[in-house]
MMTF fields as JSON, N, C-alpha, C and O atoms, coordinates in Angstrom:
{
  "mmtfVersion": "1.0.0",
  "mmtfProducer": "UNKNOWN",
  "numBonds": 343,
  "numAtoms": 344,
  "numGroups": 86,
  "numChains": 1,
  "numModels": 1,
  "chainsPerModel": [1],
  "groupsPerChain": [86],
  "chainIdList": ["A"],
  "bondAtomList": [4, 2, 8, 6, 12, 10, 16, 14, 20, 18, 24, 22, 28, 26, 32, 30, 36, 34, 40, 38, 44, 42, 48, 46, 52, 50, 56, 54, 60, 58, 64, 62, 68, 66, 72, 70, 76, 74, 80, 78, 84, 82, 88, 86, 92, 90, 96, 94, 100, 98, 104, 102, 108, 106, 112, 110, 116, 114, 120, 118, 124, 122, 128, 126, 132, 130, 136, 134, 140, 138, 144, 142, 148, 146, 152, 150, 156, 154, 160, 158, 164, 162, 168, 166, 172, 170, 176, 174, 180, 178, 184, 182, 188, 186, 192, 190, 196, 194, 200, 198, 204, 202, 208, 206, 212, 210, 216, 214, 220, 218, 224, 222, 228, 226, 232, 230, 236, 234, 240, 238, 244, 242, 248, 246, 252, 250, 256, 254, 260, 258, 264, 262, 268, 266, 272, 270, 276, 274, 280, 278, 284, 282, 288, 286, 292, 290, 296, 294, 300, 298, 304, 302, 308, 306, 312, 310, 316, 314, 320, 318, 324, 322, 328, 326, 332, 330, 336, 334, 340, 338],
  "bondOrderList": [1, 1, 1, 1, 1, 1, 1, 1, 1, 1, 1, 1, 1, 1, 1, 1, 1, 1, 1, 1, 1, 1, 1, 1, 1, 1, 1, 1, 1, 1, 1, 1, 1, 1, 1, 1, 1, 1, 1, 1, 1, 1, 1, 1, 1, 1, 1, 1, 1, 1, 1, 1, 1, 1, 1, 1, 1, 1, 1, 1, 1, 1, 1, 1, 1, 1, 1, 1, 1, 1, 1, 1, 1, 1, 1, 1, 1, 1, 1, 1, 1, 1, 1, 1, 1],
  "groupList": [{"groupName": "MET", "atomNameList": ["N", "CA", "C", "O"], "elementList": ["N", "C", "C", "O"], "formalChargeList": [0, 0, 0, 0], "bondAtomList": [1, 0, 2, 1, 3, 2], "bondOrderList": [1, 1, 2], "singleLetterCode": "M", "chemCompType": "L-PEPTIDE LINKING"}, {"groupName": "GLN", "atomNameList": ["N", "CA", "C", "O"], "elementList": ["N", "C", "C", "O"], "formalChargeList": [0, 0, 0, 0], "bondAtomList": [1, 0, 2, 1, 3, 2], "bondOrderList": [1, 1, 2], "singleLetterCode": "Q", "chemCompType": "L-PEPTIDE LINKING"}, {"groupName": "SER", "atomNameList": ["N", "CA", "C", "O"], "elementList": ["N", "C", "C", "O"], "formalChargeList": [0, 0, 0, 0], "bondAtomList": [1, 0, 2, 1, 3, 2], "bondOrderList": [1, 1, 2], "singleLetterCode": "S", "chemCompType": "L-PEPTIDE LINKING"}, {"groupName": "THR", "atomNameList": ["N", "CA", "C", "O"], "elementList": ["N", "C", "C", "O"], "formalChargeList": [0, 0, 0, 0], "bondAtomList": [1, 0, 2, 1, 3, 2], "bondOrderList": [1, 1, 2], "singleLetterCode": "T", "chemCompType": "L-PEPTIDE LINKING"}, {"groupName": "ASP", "atomNameList": ["N", "CA", "C", "O"], "elementList": ["N", "C", "C", "O"], "formalChargeList": [0, 0, 0, 0], "bondAtomList": [1, 0, 2, 1, 3, 2], "bondOrderList": [1, 1, 2], "singleLetterCode": "D", "chemCompType": "L-PEPTIDE LINKING"}, {"groupName": "VAL", "atomNameList": ["N", "CA", "C", "O"], "elementList": ["N", "C", "C", "O"], "formalChargeList": [0, 0, 0, 0], "bondAtomList": [1, 0, 2, 1, 3, 2], "bondOrderList": [1, 1, 2], "singleLetterCode": "V", "chemCompType": "L-PEPTIDE LINKING"}, {"groupName": "ALA", "atomNameList": ["N", "CA", "C", "O"], "elementList": ["N", "C", "C", "O"], "formalChargeList": [0, 0, 0, 0], "bondAtomList": [1, 0, 2, 1, 3, 2], "bondOrderList": [1, 1, 2], "singleLetterCode": "A", "chemCompType": "L-PEPTIDE LINKING"}, {"groupName": "ILE", "atomNameList": ["N", "CA", "C", "O"], "elementList": ["N", "C", "C", "O"], "formalChargeList": [0, 0, 0, 0], "bondAtomList": [1, 0, 2, 1, 3, 2], "bondOrderList": [1, 1, 2], "singleLetterCode": "I", "chemCompType": "L-PEPTIDE LINKING"}, {"groupName": "GLU", "atomNameList": ["N", "CA", "C", "O"], "elementList": ["N", "C", "C", "O"], "formalChargeList": [0, 0, 0, 0], "bondAtomList": [1, 0, 2, 1, 3, 2], "bondOrderList": [1, 1, 2], "singleLetterCode": "E", "chemCompType": "L-PEPTIDE LINKING"}, {"groupName": "LEU", "atomNameList": ["N", "CA", "C", "O"], "elementList": ["N", "C", "C", "O"], "formalChargeList": [0, 0, 0, 0], "bondAtomList": [1, 0, 2, 1, 3, 2], "bondOrderList": [1, 1, 2], "singleLetterCode": "L", "chemCompType": "L-PEPTIDE LINKING"}, {"groupName": "GLY", "atomNameList": ["N", "CA", "C", "O"], "elementList": ["N", "C", "C", "O"], "formalChargeList": [0, 0, 0, 0], "bondAtomList": [1, 0, 2, 1, 3, 2], "bondOrderList": [1, 1, 2], "singleLetterCode": "G", "chemCompType": "PEPTIDE LINKING"}, {"groupName": "PRO", "atomNameList": ["N", "CA", "C", "O"], "elementList": ["N", "C", "C", "O"], "formalChargeList": [0, 0, 0, 0], "bondAtomList": [1, 0, 2, 1, 3, 2], "bondOrderList": [1, 1, 2], "singleLetterCode": "P", "chemCompType": "L-PEPTIDE LINKING"}, {"groupName": "PHE", "atomNameList": ["N", "CA", "C", "O"], "elementList": ["N", "C", "C", "O"], "formalChargeList": [0, 0, 0, 0], "bondAtomList": [1, 0, 2, 1, 3, 2], "bondOrderList": [1, 1, 2], "singleLetterCode": "F", "chemCompType": "L-PEPTIDE LINKING"}, {"groupName": "ARG", "atomNameList": ["N", "CA", "C", "O"], "elementList": ["N", "C", "C", "O"], "formalChargeList": [0, 0, 0, 0], "bondAtomList": [1, 0, 2, 1, 3, 2], "bondOrderList": [1, 1, 2], "singleLetterCode": "R", "chemCompType": "L-PEPTIDE LINKING"}, {"groupName": "LYS", "atomNameList": ["N", "CA", "C", "O"], "elementList": ["N", "C", "C", "O"], "formalChargeList": [0, 0, 0, 0], "bondAtomList": [1, 0, 2, 1, 3, 2], "bondOrderList": [1, 1, 2], "singleLetterCode": "K", "chemCompType": "L-PEPTIDE LINKING"}],
  "groupTypeList": [0, 1, 2, 3, 1, 1, 4, 5, 2, 6, 5, 7, 8, 5, 9, 5, 2, 3, 9, 10, 7, 8, 4, 1, 6, 6, 2, 9, 8, 6, 2, 3, 11, 9, 12, 10, 8, 9, 11, 8, 9, 4, 2, 9, 10, 5, 5, 8, 9, 3, 5, 6, 9, 8, 10, 13, 12, 4, 7, 1, 7, 4, 4, 8, 4, 7, 3, 10, 4, 5, 12, 8, 3, 5, 10, 2, 9, 6, 4, 12, 5, 6, 2, 14, 1, 3],
  "groupIdList": [1, 2, 3, 4, 5, 6, 7, 8, 9, 10, 11, 12, 13, 14, 15, 16, 17, 18, 19, 20, 21, 22, 23, 24, 25, 26, 27, 28, 29, 30, 31, 32, 33, 34, 35, 36, 37, 38, 39, 40, 41, 42, 43, 44, 45, 46, 47, 48, 49, 50, 51, 52, 53, 54, 55, 56, 57, 58, 59, 60, 61, 62, 63, 64, 65, 66, 67, 68, 69, 70, 71, 72, 73, 74, 75, 76, 77, 78, 79, 80, 81, 82, 83, 84, 85, 86],
  "secStructList": [7, 7, 7, 7, 2, 2, 2, 2, 2, 2, 2, 2, 2, 2, 2, 2, 2, 2, 2, 6, 7, 4, 4, 4, 4, 4, 4, 7, 7, 6, 6, 7, 5, 7, 6, 6, 6, 7, 6, 6, 7, 1, 2, 2, 2, 2, 2, 2, 2, 2, 2, 2, 2, 2, 2, 2, 2, 6, 7, 7, 7, 7, 4, 4, 4, 7, 7, 6, 6, 6, 6, 1, 5, 2, 2, 2, 2, 2, 2, 2, 2, 2, 2, 2, 6, 7],
  "xCoordList": [18.678, 17.608, 16.958, 16.722, 16.681, 16.04, 14.535, 13.902, 13.986, 12.551, 11.77, 12.303, 10.497, 9.587, 8.79, 8.854, 8.051, 7.187, 6.136, 5.717, 5.711, 4.741, 5.356, 4.684, 6.641, 7.342, 7.416, 7.154, 7.776, 7.894, 6.549, 6.477, 5.492, 4.146, 3.744, 3.151, 4.064, 3.722, 4.502, 3.949, 5.784, 6.597, 6.065, 6.032, 5.651, 5.075, 3.812, 3.606, 2.967, 1.756, 2.109, 1.469, 3.12, 3.53, 4.109, 3.805, 4.941, 5.515, 4.42, 4.441, 3.475, 2.403, 1.568, 1.299, 1.156, 0.296, 1.055, 0.504, 2.303, 3.074, 3.487, 3.415, 3.918, 4.41, 3.315, 3.553, 2.122, 1.017, 1.248, 0.954, 1.778, 2.103, 1.21, 1.678, -0.075, -1.024, -0.984, -1.212, -0.695, -0.652, 0.526, 0.544, 1.505, 2.681, 2.672, 3.586, 1.664, 1.633, 1.817, 2.562, 1.155, 1.207, 2.59, 2.913, 3.393, 4.714, 5.823, 6.967, 5.512, 6.532, 6.76, 5.812, 8.027, 8.417, 9.743, 10.3, 10.252, 11.464, 12.649, 13.467, 12.761, 13.928, 13.766, 14.676, 12.623, 12.376, 13.324, 13.347, 14.109, 14.999, 14.182, 13.108, 14.709, 14.005, 14.731, 14.428, 15.684, 16.336, 17.033, 17.862, 16.7, 17.251, 16.391, 16.582, 15.445, 14.563, 13.129, 12.43, 12.695, 11.348, 11.454, 11.969, 10.982, 11.079, 10.373, 10.742, 9.362, 8.617, 9.456, 9.152, 10.509, 11.345, 12.517, 13.676, 12.181, 13.202, 13.499, 13.062, 14.228, 14.61, 13.388, 13.377, 12.375, 11.156, 10.421, 9.875, 10.413, 9.782, 10.434, 9.749, 11.756, 12.47, 12.045, 11.824, 11.929, 11.502, 10.081, 9.81, 9.181, 7.796, 7.706, 6.95, 8.479, 8.475, 9.033, 8.504, 10.087, 10.681, 9.668, 9.523, 8.976, 7.959, 6.839, 6.372, 6.411, 5.342, 5.771, 4.984, 7.003, 7.506, 7.599, 7.257, 8.063, 8.142, 6.757, 6.603, 5.767, 4.408, 3.796, 3.167, 3.972, 3.355, 3.956, 3.24, 5.284, 5.971, 6.419, 7.056, 6.089, 6.46, 7.97, 8.404, 8.749, 10.208, 10.764, 10.06, 12.01, 12.718, 13.808, 14.666, 13.785, 14.8, 15.628, 15.111, 16.913, 17.828, 18.324, 18.315, 18.753, 19.245, 20.363, 20.42, 21.254, 22.377, 21.95, 22.732, 20.712, 20.184, 19.77, 19.654, 19.549, 19.045, 20.222, 20.879, 20.467, 21.593, 21.109, 19.986, 21.959, 21.648, 21.432, 20.608, 22.172, 22.021, 20.637, 20.038, 20.133, 18.814, 17.729, 16.788, 17.865, 16.842, 17.17, 16.642, 18.044, 18.433, 17.276, 16.989, 16.614, 15.487, 14.374, 14.569, 13.217, 12.122, 12.57, 12.275, 13.27, 13.739, 14.729, 14.648, 15.665, 16.635, 15.943, 16.333, 14.928, 14.16, 13.364, 13.29, 12.772, 12.031, 12.967, 12.603, 14.175, 15.163, 15.519, 15.62, 15.707, 16.031, 14.916, 15.171, 13.685, 12.532, 12.446, 12.208, 12.635, 12.588, 13.668, 13.426, 14.857, 15.949, 15.651, 16.085, 14.914, 14.556, 13.462, 13.307, 12.718, 11.613, 12.075, 11.295, 13.298, 13.764, 14.319, 14.751],
  "yCoordList": [25.068, 25.92, 26.635, 26.039, 27.878, 28.69, 28.437, 28.421, 28.245, 27.987, 29.294, 30.369, 29.176, 30.317, 30.313, 29.355, 31.377, 31.424, 30.327, 29.791, 29.996, 28.913, 27.575, 26.747, 27.361, 26.145, 26.064, 25.017, 27.181, 27.227, 26.912, 26.129, 27.511, 27.268, 25.803, 25.229, 25.201, 23.797, 22.888, 21.923, 23.191, 22.394, 22.562, 21.597, 23.763, 23.994, 23.147, 22.555, 23.085, 22.261, 20.799, 20.152, 20.292, 18.901, 18.712, 17.726, 19.653, 19.59, 19.538, 18.689, 20.444, 20.558, 19.284, 18.755, 18.791, 17.607, 16.344, 15.485, 16.218, 15.006, 14.935, 13.874, 16.058, 16.072, 16.376, 16.304, 16.714, 17.004, 18.249, 18.278, 19.282, 20.523, 21.68, 22.796, 21.387, 22.394, 23.651, 24.755, 23.485, 24.631, 25.558, 26.691, 25.103, 25.918, 26.43, 27.148, 26.075, 26.385, 27.877, 28.247, 28.722, 30.159, 30.76, 31.822, 30.095, 30.642, 30.125, 30.563, 29.209, 28.645, 29.546, 30.016, 29.782, 30.558, 30.012, 29.095, 30.554, 30.023, 29.966, 29.051, 30.913, 30.964, 30.116, 30.063, 29.455, 28.647, 27.451, 26.652, 27.316, 26.149, 24.866, 24.871, 23.775, 22.499, 21.516, 21.417, 20.794, 19.704, 20.235, 21.142, 19.676, 20.12, 21.158, 21.43, 21.744, 22.766, 22.275, 22.676, 21.413, 20.844, 19.45, 18.542, 19.26, 17.939, 16.846, 15.675, 17.232, 16.262, 15.72, 14.661, 16.45, 16.038, 15.206, 15.611, 14.03, 13.079, 12.148, 12.419, 11.068, 10.189, 9.601, 9.511, 9.208, 8.694, 9.807, 9.585, 10.99, 12.139, 12.472, 12.842, 12.342, 12.592, 11.584, 11.952, 10.321, 9.278, 9.565, 9.515, 9.864, 10.15, 11.381, 11.399, 12.409, 13.64, 13.385, 13.901, 12.6, 12.272, 11.566, 11.914, 10.588, 9.857, 10.806, 10.743, 11.679, 12.627, 13.605, 13.918, 14.087, 15.013, 14.315, 14.9, 13.066, 12.31, 12.182, 12.361, 11.875, 11.72, 13.022, 13.071, 14.068, 15.37, 16.009, 16.597, 15.895, 16.591, 15.66, 16.104, 14.376, 13.39, 13.44, 13.572, 13.329, 13.337, 12.079, 11.387, 11.799, 10.686, 11.258, 12.005, 10.917, 11.375, 10.172, 9.216, 10.227, 9.148, 9.32, 10.426, 8.226, 8.271, 9.284, 9.978, 9.373, 10.303, 11.766, 12.668, 12.008, 13.369, 13.898, 15.109, 13.009, 13.404, 13.851, 13.045, 15.161, 15.737, 16.856, 17.342, 17.251, 18.362, 19.653, 20.478, 19.838, 21.056, 21.151, 22.226, 20.034, 20.02, 20.332, 21.073, 19.765, 19.924, 21.035, 21.05, 21.969, 23.056, 24.019, 24.349, 24.465, 25.395, 24.977, 24.124, 25.589, 25.356, 25.761, 25.062, 26.872, 27.365, 26.422, 26.192, 25.871, 24.95, 23.672, 23.09, 23.24, 22.072, 22.386, 21.555, 23.569, 23.98, 24.1, 23.705, 24.646, 24.735, 23.341, 23.114, 22.415, 21.04, 20.416, 19.802, 20.578, 20.022, 20.646, 19.937, 21.952, 22.627, 22.092, 21.925, 21.824, 21.306, 19.895, 19.517, 19.119, 17.761, 17.745, 16.753, 18.815, 18.871, 19.241, 19.135, 19.665, 20.087, 18.938, 19.121],
  "zCoordList": [0.758, 0.275, 1.451, 2.502, 1.266, 2.298, 2.29, 1.234, 3.454, 3.549, 3.503, 3.779, 3.148, 3.147, 4.452, 5.223, 4.689, 5.871, 5.799, 6.825, 4.587, 4.398, 4.815, 5.431, 4.479, 4.889, 6.411, 7.002, 7.034, 8.5, 9.137, 10.085, 8.628, 9.171, 9.032, 9.946, 7.895, 7.674, 8.623, 9.151, 8.842, 9.774, 11.195, 11.959, 11.555, 12.88, 13.056, 14.116, 12.025, 12.099, 12.388, 13.217, 11.704, 11.897, 13.296, 13.968, 13.736, 15.092, 16.146, 17.037, 16.037, 17.031, 17.078, 18.157, 15.912, 15.912, 16.303, 16.992, 15.878, 16.169, 17.634, 18.253, 18.183, 19.562, 20.585, 21.79, 20.107, 21.02, 21.847, 23.042, 21.202, 21.929, 21.465, 21.238, 21.331, 20.879, 21.74, 21.245, 23.022, 23.934, 23.651, 24.134, 22.883, 22.564, 21.129, 20.726, 20.36, 18.93, 18.649, 17.742, 19.41, 19.159, 19.418, 18.886, 20.222, 20.555, 19.641, 19.762, 18.734, 17.853, 16.653, 16.024, 16.341, 15.16, 14.656, 15.26, 13.569, 12.939, 13.893, 13.795, 14.807, 15.701, 16.963, 17.791, 17.118, 18.312, 18.352, 17.416, 19.429, 19.555, 19.723, 20.326, 19.181, 19.261, 20.167, 21.356, 19.604, 20.324, 21.57, 21.486, 22.706, 23.97, 24.661, 25.846, 23.937, 24.509, 24.667, 25.597, 23.763, 23.858, 24.459, 23.807, 25.679, 26.308, 25.506, 25.585, 24.738, 23.936, 22.773, 22.223, 22.405, 21.276, 21.78, 21.698, 22.303, 22.74, 21.556, 20.438, 21.788, 20.68, 19.966, 18.739, 20.713, 20.1, 19.353, 18.272, 19.932, 19.284, 17.955, 17.002, 17.882, 16.63, 15.573, 14.419, 15.953, 15.009, 14.527, 13.327, 15.451, 15.086, 14.196, 13.224, 14.529, 13.739, 12.342, 11.357, 12.254, 10.959, 10.062, 8.89, 10.604, 9.841, 9.412, 8.274, 10.315, 10.001, 8.911, 8.017, 8.975, 7.953, 6.595, 5.568, 6.594, 5.341, 4.705, 3.496, 5.516, 4.999, 4.533, 3.476, 5.303, 4.996, 3.758, 2.948, 3.607, 2.523, 1.394, 0.439, 1.501, 0.487, 0.203, -0.941, 1.286, 1.186, 1.848, 2.583, 1.581, 2.211, 3.11, 2.64, 4.389, 5.332, 5.746, 6.325, 5.445, 5.793, 7.223, 7.765, 7.824, 9.204, 9.38, 10.395, 8.397, 8.526, 8.392, 8.695, 7.94, 7.859, 9.223, 9.412, 10.164, 11.48, 12.34, 12.999, 12.314, 13.054, 13.959, 13.825, 14.867, 15.754, 14.993, 15.388, 13.896, 13.095, 12.471, 12.438, 11.98, 11.342, 12.371, 12.086, 13.559, 14.599, 15.593, 16.705, 15.196, 16.102, 16.369, 17.52, 15.303, 15.434, 14.474, 13.608, 14.644, 13.707, 12.304, 11.335, 12.192, 10.9, 10.237, 9.031, 11.008, 10.413, 9.94, 8.927, 10.666, 10.245, 8.981, 8.076, 8.911, 7.712, 6.51, 5.402, 6.72, 5.632, 5.126, 3.921, 6.056, 5.687, 4.856, 3.82, 5.316, 4.59, 3.197, 2.219, 3.098, 1.802, 0.866, -0.329, 1.403, 0.573, 0.07, -1.018, 0.857, 0.456, -0.611, -1.323, -0.725, -1.685, -3.084, -4.031, -3.239, -4.576, -5.363, -6.501]
}
């Protein structure tokens, strides 16, 4: 499922608050690369972000869902979250 701009904005809010990257909030957009580009998004950061996304969007994320493709960009993460909400 394709995410909306509202989905992207909501995922950015969760990213910023979970990873403590308030100073980068204004520069984040759908095309912003995540895994491998944000030092804060290490293995622990992925776990914390996953838990935060589950709570914020009332979704269940399985271990096998956590892939490089999902965490490639803000947009791919928002698309994933949107697909889990249907």
